[in-house]
N, C-alpha and C positions, 0 to 999 in steps of 0.2 A: 706551631707552624704546620705540623702534620695534620692537626685537627682542622685548621682552616682550609688546607688543600682538599681534604676528604669532603668537607662541607661544600666547597665550591664544585668539586667533581659531582657530588650528588645533585646539586642544583642544576648543573649542566645536563646531567642525565635526564632529570625530570623535564627540563625545557625541551630537549630533543624528543622525548616520548610524547609530550603534549603536542608538539609541532607535527609529528608524524601522524598522530591520531586525528588531528585537525585536517591534514591533507587527505585522509581517507573518508572524511565525512561527505556523504552524497546528498545532493539536493535536487528536487525536480527541475528539469530543464538542463541539467549538466550532461554534456556529451562525453562518453567514454571511448577510449581507443579499443581496438580489437585485442591488443595485448592486455589491457586492464581487465577486460571482460573475460579473457581466457584464464586469468588467474583463479577464477572461481570454479573452473571446470564445467561440468554439465549442470545446467540450471533447469528447474522445472518450468515447462512451457505450457501456456494456456491460449486457446483461441477464443476470442470474444468478437463475434460478428466476423468481419473480414480481417481483423487485426490479430496479430500474435504478440504476446508479451511473455517475458521470462521473469521469474521471481529471483531477486537478489537476496542472498543470505542476510539475515538480520545483522545490522551493524553493532547493536548493543541490546542487551536484554531490557525488557520493559517497554519497548517501542510498540505502540498500538497500530501504527501504519505499516503497510507492506511496500517496500521499494521494488520497482519493476524496471525492466528495460524493454523499449520497443525495438523494432527491426533496424532502426537507424542508430541504436546504441545510446539513446537519450533516456535518462533516468526519469521515472514517473513515480507517483505515490498514490496508494489506495488506502482508504480507511476500512476496507473490507465490508462496505455497505452496499446494499441494493436499494435503489429508490424506485418507488411505484407511484404513478400518478394516473389520473383518469380511470380509476378503478372503482368497482362496486363498493357499497357501504361496508360489506363484510370482509374487506381486504385484510384486516388484521387477523381474522380467524383463518382465512385461507393461507396466509403466511405462516401462522403457527402450525398448521396441519401439513405443510409442505416440508419435505426433507431436502437438505439438512435443516435442522431447526436453528433459528437465530438466537444469538446471545441476548439481544434486546430489540424492541420495536418502538419507534416513535411515530406518532401521527401528528402532522401539522395541519390543523383544521382550516386556517385561513387560506392555505394554498392547496389543500387536498392531497398533499404529498405524504406518503408513508415511507419511512426509512427503516430497513432491517439490517442490523449489524451482525456479522458472523465472526467465528473464532479465528478464521484465517482466510487467505485469498482463495484457496482451492474450494472451500465451502461456499464462498461468495459467488464464484463462477458456477458451481453446481446449482446454487439457489437461483441465480439469474436464469438459467435454462429451465428449471422446474417452474418458476413463477411465470415465465413467458408462456409456458404450456398451460398452466392453471388459470391464467388471467389473459386470455387472448385479446381482449379489447383494451387492455391497459397498456400504458407506456412503462416499460421496465428497463432500468439501466443500472450499470455498475460504473460509477464515476471514477475516472483515473485522471490525475493532474500531471501533465507533462511540461508545465511551465512554472516559472517562479511567480509567486504572488507579489504583486507590486501594490504598496499602499497608495491610496488616493489622497 
């Protein structure tokens, strides 16, 4: 009897732990309250154009995306990538020579878009500024998704 009780208690504890971790899972498009945001304390903030975003601490290790908050408290996601289009042919060499250095570079010839991936969001923001200066005629952006992806 005691063994069954302990087993049941253990299963109940695991269920509660899984339920609470699922409640903490953040997704793009989710709006957080001020009290939920305040639980993290001071967050690193970055200015991208006229927008300001704050970096949410990683929810679990191994995540390659960075979760962000916009001024309205909406969760967004970045892959820490800078996209460059309408650039000269030597765009990959320019990206490699610009600080910070990317983790990887992919060029998509059919569209003429080059994507540079960085180790973290702060590096991607720094690279965005540096590449805009180094490639004044190109379109340089740091994509951030603030909505849920809906399958077609």
